[in-house]
Structure formats: C-alpha cells, structure tokens
N, C-alpha and C positions, 0 to 999 in steps of 0.2 A: 357788802364789800367783796372784793375779789380775794380769795383765800390762796395762800401758798400751799400747794397740795402736800408738800413734805412736812412742813412745820405748823400748818394750820394758822398761819399768820395773815393779817390783812394789811394791805398797802394802798397808798393813794394813787398809785400808777399801775395799771393792769399788765404792763409789759407787752408781750406779743398778742395777747388776747384782746378782742374788741371789748369796749365798754358794754356792760349790761344795763338793763333798765333801772336796776337798783343802784347803779353807780352814777346816776344823773348828777348828783351833787359834786362829783369829782370831774365832770366833763366840762373842760374849758377850751376856749380858743376857736369855737365854731359857731359863735352867735350869729354871724352874718349868714352863714350857710344854712343854719337851722331856720332862720326867719324866711329866707328866700325859698327854700324847699317846701316849707310849710305852706307858704302862699300859693305855690304852684299846685301842690296837692289839693289845696282847698278849692281851687277853681277848675281843676281838670280831673276827669275820671281815671285816666291812666297816666302814670309818670315813670320815666326810666331814669334812675339814678346811676350814673356811671363814673368811673375813675380808676386810676391805676391801683394795683394791689398795694396795700399798706397805707393808703391815703385816709382810711377811716370811714368807709361807707357804712359798715355794720354799726360802728360806734355812733355815727350820726343818726341812724334810724333808732337804735336802742335807747340811747341816752339823751338824744336831742328831740326827735320828732314824736315818738310814741308818748313820752311823758306829757307833752303839750296837748296832744289829742285826747289823752285820758283825763287831763286836768279838769275839764268842764263836764266830764261824764256824758259827752254827747256821742262819741264814736266808740264802737266796739272794734278793737284792733286785734289782728292775728298775725303773728310773725312766723312765717313758714320757710323752712329750709329743707331741701330734698336730700342733701348729701350726695356725693358722687356714687354712681353705680359701680359695683365691683363684682367680679366673677368668682370670688371666694365662696366655697361651699358653706362656710360657717357664718355668712353674712346675710342671712335671710331677712333680718330686721332692717339692716341698712339698705337692702335691695327692695324695700317696699316700694311698689309702683308709685309714681308721683301723685296720681289721683287719690290713692289710698292715704298717702301722707297728708295731703291737704284735707281730706275728709276727717282723718283722726284729729287734726289740729282744730277743725271747726266744731268737733264734738266736745273738746275739752271744756269742762265747766258748764256744759249745757244740761238742761233738765232732762232726766231720763224718763222714758215712758212714751206711750202712743200720743200722736198729735193729730190735729184735724186733717192734715194731708193724707194720713193713712186711710182715711175713708175713701180716697180716690185710688191711690197706688200705695199699698202698705209697704213701708220700709224701702222706698225707692232709692234713697241714699246718695243722690247726685249732689254736686256743690250747690246747685240752686235749691234743692230740697232742704239741705242742712241750714242754709241761710234763712230760708222761709220759716223753718221750724224754730230757729232762734228768734226770728221776728215775731212769731206768734206767742211764744212763751214769755219773752223778755220785754215785749212791747218796744223793741228797739228796731229802728229802721235805717241806721247809718253804720256801715261796716267798711273797714279798710283792711285789705290783705297786703302784707309786706312779704315779698318773695326775695329773701336775702340770698346772695350768691346764686343768682338765678341761672348762671351759666351751667350749674350742676344738672339742671333739667335735661340738657342735651347730651348728657352722658348715658342716658337711658335708651332702651330700644325705641325705634321710631313709632311703633304702634302704641306704646305707653305715652309718648310725647303727644301723639295725635289725640289720644283719649282725654288727656288733661286739657289740651288746647280747646277741644270741642266743648267740654263741660264748662270751662272758664268763659267761653264765648256765650253759652246759654245764660250763665249767671250775669254777665255784664250787659248784654245787648238785647235780651228778650224779656218780655213780661211773663210769658208762659212757654216753657220748652215744648217741643212738638208732642212728646208722649203725654204730657199733662193737657195740652190743648185738645187732643183727641179724646182723652178720658173726660174732660170737662164738658165737651160737646155731647158725649153720650149721656153723662149724668144730667145735663141741663135738659136734654130731650126727654129723658125719663122722669124729669122733675125730682131728681134726687139731691139737688144742691140747695142749700139754705142761702138766703140773701147774705148772711154774714160771711159764709165761706166764699161766696161768689165775689163779694167786695174784697175780701182779703186776698184772694188769688190774683186779683187784678191791681192790688196795691203794690206797686213796684218799690222794693227797697233801694236805698242809695248805696251803691257798692263802688268802692274805688280800689285800685291796685297800684302798688309801687313795685317796680322791678329793679332790684339792685344788681348790677352786673359789672364785671371788669371791662375796662375800655377796650382791651385787646380781644374781647369776646363779644363785643357789641353787635357784630354782624350776624351772630347766631340768631338774633331775634327775627331776621328775615325768614326763618323757617316757620314762623307763626303768622306771617302776614296774610295767608289765605283766609283765616278766620278773624285775624286782628289786623286789619289793613292800616290802622292808624297807630300801631304800637310804638313807632319811633317818632311820632309827631311832637311829643312833649318830653323833652329830655333835660336833665340837669347834670352838669359835669361838676364833680367834686375835685377841686385842685388840691395840691399840697399846701401846707400852711405857709403863710408869709411870716416874716420875722416878728411882727407885732403879735400875731395870734400865737406863734410858737412860744413867745415869752409868757403869754397868759397860761398856756398849757403847762409850762414849766413851773411858774411861780405860784399861781393861785392854789393848786391842790396842796402844795406844801404847807400852806397856812391854815388848812382845815384842822380843827382841834382834835386832839387825841380822843376826846370823849365820844366822838362819833363812831368809835370802834376800831381805830387804827392801833397797830402795835407800836408804832413809833410816835414820838412827840411831834408837834408842829415845828417847822423849821423854816429857814429863809435861805435865799441865795444872794450873794453879792452880785452887783451889776457885772463885774468882770467874769464871774462864773457863768452867768446867763449868756453873756456874749460869746464866751469860749465854747459853750455847748452848741449854740446856734451856728457859729462860724465853722465848727468842726464837721457838721453834718449837712449843711445846706448845699443845695445844688449849685455848682460853680457857675452855671450859665444863667439860671433864672432866679437864684437866691431863695428857692423854696425848700421846705423841710417836710419829710414824710412823718405822719403822725406815729406810725408804728416804730420808726427809728427813735423818735423822741421818747416814747414810752419805755423802750428798752433801757435807755440811758438813765432816765429818771427813776425807774424801778431799782436799778443798781445803786444809784446814789442814796435813795431812801433806805434800802436794806443794808448796804455795806457801810456807807460813810456815816449815815445818821443812826441807824439801828445798832450797828456793831461798833462803829468808830466814835459815836456820840459827838459828831461834829455839828455845830450850829453857831453861826451861819456856815453854809458851804461856800468855800472860797475858791478862787480860780486855781490856786496852787494845789488845792486838795484833789482836784480832778485828775491831775496827771494827763496822760494821753487819752483823750475822750474816745478816740476810735478803738483803743484797746479794750474798752468796755464790751464791745461786740465780741471780741475774742474771748473774753472771760465768760460771756453769756454762752457762746458756742461750746467752750470747754466744759462748762457746768453741765450741759446736756450730755456730753460724751462721758463725763465722770460718773454719771448715774448708770452707765451701762457696764456689763461685765467686760473683761479684757477681750474675749472673743467677739462679743457684739460690737465693742468699740472699734476693733480693727476692721471689721466688715463695714461698719457705718462710715468710717473715715475714708476707706478706699472708694466707696460708692460716692460719697459727697464730694470729697476733695479732688479725686482723680477723674470723675465722670460727670457728676451733676454740675460742677463748676468747670467751665472751659475759658480760661483766661479771666476776663472781666465780665463774663456774662453767664447766665444760668442756662443749663442744658437739660431739658426734660428727657426722661427715659421711661420706657414702658415697664409695667409691673413684671411681665414675663421675663424681660431681659435682666432686670435686677435680681429676680429670684434665681434665674439660671446661672448668671455669671458670678454673683456675689453670695448667694446662699442666704440672703436675709429672709427671715421668717415673716409671716403676716403680722405676728405680734410685735416684732421689732419695728417694722415699717409703721405700724399703728402707733407705737410709742413715739417715734420720731415725728409723726404727723401731729400727735396730741401735744407735743412740746412746742408746736408751731415752727419747728425747724424746717420741716418739709410740708408740702401740700400736694394733694393729688387731684386729678381731673381726667376727664375722658376727651380724647381728640375726635376729629371728624370721622376717623375710621373705626371708632368704637373702642379704642385701646385705653387702658388705664395708664395715665402718665403721672410720674412723681417729679417734683422739682423743688429747689430751695425756695422757702416761702417769701423772702424779701431780698431785693437787690442790696439793701443795706448790710446784709450779712456776708456779701461776697468777699470784701477785703479781709474780714475777720477769718473767714474760712481759709482764704489763701495764705494768711499769716500762719495759722496753725499747720496748714499743709506744708509750708516751707520749713518749719521747724521739724516736722515729722520726717520729711525727706532728707533733711540734713542729718538727723539722728540715724536714719536708715543707712545713709551713705557712710557715716562714720562707723556704724556697726559692720557694714560690708567691708570697709577697709580693714577694720580690726580682724574680722573673720578671715580676710584674704591674707593678712600678715601671719595669722596663726597657721593657715594652710600652707603658706610659703615656708614658714619655719619647720612645720611638720614634714613638708616635702624635702626640705634640705636635710633634715635628720634621716629621712628615708633614703635620700640619695647618698649621704655619707655612709650609711650602713650598707647600702648596695655596693658602694665603691670598696668598702673594707672587705666585704664578702667576695667582691670581684677580684680584688688583689690577692686575697687568700686563695681563691680558687685558681688564680693564675699561677701562684707559686706551686700549689698542689699539682696543677696541670703540667708545669715545667718539670717538677720533680718526677711526676708520673711518666712524663714524656722521656725524661732522661733515663729513668729506670727501664722504661720500655725499650729505649734505644740501646742501653747497655745490655739488656736481655737479648735484644736482636743481635747486637754485636757478638755477645757471648755465644748465642746460638749459631750465628754464622761462623764464628771462629771455631766453635766445636765441630761444626759440620765440616769446615775446611780442613781442620786438623784430622778429623776422622777420615775424610776423603784422602787427605794427603798420606795419613798413616796407612790406610788401605792400599793407596797407590804405591807407597814405598814398600809395603809388605809384599805386594804383588810383584813390584819391580825386583825386590830382593829375591823373591822366590824364583822369578824368571832368571835373574842373574845367577842364582845358586844352581838352578837347573843347567844353565849354560855352562857355568864353571864346572859343575859336576860332570856334565857331559865332556867338557874339554879335558878336565883332569882325568876322567875315566879313559878318554881316548889316549892321553899321554901315557897314562899308566900301562895301557895295553901296548902302546908302542915300546915303552921301556921294558915291558915284560917279554915282548916277542922279538924285539930287534935291538941289539946293543948299539947298532950303528945310529939309531935314532936318539941316542943320548945327547947328541949335539943339539938337537932341538930344544932340549931342556935349557941349555945354555943361552939360547936366544930368547927365552921367555922373560916376561916382566917379573920383577922381584916379587910382586904380590902374588902372581900366579905360582911362582916357584914355592913361595911360602905356603900357599894353599895346598900344593902337592905334598910338601913335606908334612903339613898338618894332617893331610889325608892319610899318609902312610903311618904317621904316629898313632892317629886314632884307630886305624885298622889293626895295628899291632896290639893295642889295648883290648880290642874285641877278640882278637885271634888267640889271646891267652887261654880263653875258655873253650876254644875250639880244639878238636882232636887231630886237626890236620897240621902236624908239625912242619910238614914240607912247605905248605902255603905260608906259614908264619915265617919260616926261614927265608922264603923267596921275597916276601915283603920287606923283611929286615935287610936283606941285601940291596933291594932297590932304594930304600931310604938311605942306606949307607952311601950308595953311589951318588945320590943327590947331595948329600952332605959333603961328600968328597968334591963334587963339582963346585960347590959354593966355596 
C-alpha cells in the first residue's frame, strides 16, 4: 500500500503519486484501457502509450498491465525509468547514462556469475548480452521492457541517447549483434563452438517494448526513427476518465476492507457526493476527468473526513467546495517548509510558474539565480509532486507545476497572499505617514523656534548695529563739535585778543565794543575776569591794574 511519509499511514488513494504494482487491488476505472492496451502489446513488438500528464499512464502500466503479464508467469517484465538529466554536481547517480540505467535494471535479480556468452566476449554487457544471459540461466524467452516517462531520455546528451538507441535496436531487431557475429564466425572457423552454444546464440528471444510518453512530447520519438523506423506505427492514446469510470475509481476503493492494511475503515459515498465530485472537476467541454485530480480529492476525503472526521457515508454536504481541496493540498505542501523556504517557493510558483490560467516552465538556472531556491528545496517540491522537471530541446532543465488541476488552487492561495501583502503594505505606509507627520511636526516646531531665535538674533544684531552706528555718529558728532568749538574758541580768542589789543592801545576803539554782540562782549568780560584771577599771582602790578581798568570800562559801557 501507499504510505504517508509523515505518519506512516496507508490509504486507498495514492494522491499525486502513480499506482504501484503492489496497489493493483486499489486500481479501478481502467478496465477497458487495460484490456485494449494488453491486446495491442500481445500482438505487437513495440507500442507507444501516450496521453496528457495526469491521465494515469504510469498507473495503467504498474497496476494494470504488468500484473496481468506476470499472472501466468510467462513474461519477464522490466519497468525502466531514466529520470531527467541534471547538471548538478551532486547528482552523479541521477545522471547515470540511459544505457547504464537500463543495464542495471536488467541485472536486478539475475543470477550472478560467468555465463556461456563469456566464452566468446567476456563481460560484454550490452542490452542484448544481458537479455541472453537471463535467457540462459532462467530458461526464459519472453521479455517486456516498459520505458515509463520515456520523454526523460531526450534530456540526456545526444551521444548517450544514440548509444541507448543503437543497443536497443540490436536487442529488438537482430539475432546476433555485429561484434558477436564476428566472434562467432572466428570461433566456428576454429571449431571452438559447441552445438549447444551455437543453437542458443541463434535462438532469438521474444522481446517487446512499451514506450510511455506525454502526448505533448510525442514528436521526440522522431529522433529515434533512424534505427527504429516503425516506432510510431503502433500507438495507444490514454484519455481522461469518463464519468462512469471516474465513479468506479471513487467508489470501489472505499469499499476495500480495513484488514487489507488500510489505516481507515471501509466507507461509502452517497450518490450526491459522487456526482458533486465528478461535476466539480470534469472538463467542461468534453466531460472528462483527470485521474490525478480524482486521486487528490479522494485521498483528502479518506484522510480528513473519514480518518479524522469519522464520517461514513460521505455525503454531498460534507464535501463543501470540492475545488478547495486542491487549495488545502497545495497549502499542506507549503506548510511543511520553513518560513524562508515557503516565501521563496510561493513567489516562484505563484508569480512565475503560473501565468494566469496556464503553466509556465522556467529553467533551473533562472530559478536558482532569481529566487535562490536550493537544489534540496527544488527536490522536495518535485518529490511532493507539486513540481516536475524535464529537459527541453536546447538541453536546459525546466521546472513546471505538475498538473493543470492545481492551477486554480495555486491562484487562490496567491490571491490571498497578495491581499495580505497589500494590507501589510498599506499598514506599513500608514505607519510611515504617521511617522513622517511626527517628523514634520517636530521639524515645524524646531523651525518656528529657530525663526523666533533668528528674529531675536536679528533684532539684537540690528539694535547692536544701530547702537554702533549711533555711537559712531555721536562720536563723530562729538569730535566734530569739539573741533568746531575749538575752532570757534580759537576764532573767538583771536577776535577777543584783537579787541583787547584795540582797547589797550586805542581808547577811541572802545566804540567798537559797543557794536559787538552781547555774547562776544560777555566773552570779553569773562576773559578780563579770568585774566585778573591769573594775574593775582603775577608780580606785574601794572599789568593787573591795566586789565582791571579795561574790565571796568567794559562794565561801564554795559
């Protein structure tokens, strides 16, 4: 049974993983396809099984065709998958050349030791050699090689693809490859071959091949037509489920008993619940349902509604919005990541790998450079079946969302994320606006304060200037007045001295005194009075007497 990796639980529906061979008892809804494909394989040497991703090609091979072939123990079956080529340094095992992968698979379970072919070319190791070795030891002559997801072959370098194609052609179309024919001819000429070995070498085993490939990669098979010209001659297209087969895939696994190893008890669906599931996910144009889509829904119902919710039967109202199940599936993958990993994964998937309503593949190098996703994280997303990778015609590794059925769910989660981010941006913007307002208010307060200080400073400076100018003017004016006064004093002194001399020398000039201004006359009288004070200490009594007489005459004139 398929195990839930986290809880080690088993469920009736594998979810996004294809059915395995051991899950054949859980595989329903493909009876007609199983019978038709088996008939085609039975009568044709090479068959191409093609269909869209998610239709269930791998499940049809694993749980439908191979169990039938093994039932009668007639065919020896080998299921071979190459995996996409990667340029990662730590992926040596994954990058195993296709021919080596095929050889390794053909060796699984084979008897170890030398075989009869080694007497010709020891350890030759080609696909033909390995099949012949199994034919010798197991006495088995019927082999079927299933190449699942065969488009992965073309992600490898051309020389490796050519090597695989050449060896496959030798296995399918020749009795003896060229190198063995040459060695057999030499041995036969030298009589080194026993009759038994000769008969065995020319006993051609029945080998059939089934190539399972996506329909949108079907044209890649043209790269092999040089050695396999009829590779596209017999093809079987696997379509999506119709409504009747989808109902079987929903209802019949649920009735399997718990004793088969399931964690949940058997349960049933009401008719309304079945119809609601089918109508919710069917293609609107053709009415078809993808197998992978159905498995995701039923896995959720069994695990959540039956296992946890203990519902039985499952009713229409219990389902809610069926399309929301895909959203929960997507979110469950994201929730298993760290916050940092989740952010990177969401931006990659929701903003770039999904473009509107379609998937948009991106190169591994672009993803690593722009989003910083590690190889481990990409591997985890691929392992969860959320992403898948492949190589394009240019040899680049591409990643894309695994199924179209997840597009709506991813867009729903993306819309919620963007809404939250927008609200967070608005809230951050409001905080920034408030903070800016506070800063602006503080700047205005400081500005006003600085303006007041500037005005006060300016006024003080202006007052200082005025005071300085006023002091300068006053000083200049005082100096000017002092100079003027000195000049006037000198003039007055000269005038007074002249008058005094006239009064002293000529009595007739006394009339001049009478014609003088009163201020001048007062100055003359003051001069005489001051002279008398100074003359008291002088020894010239005659000069004192003379000045006294002149002062008296002036006083008399007044």
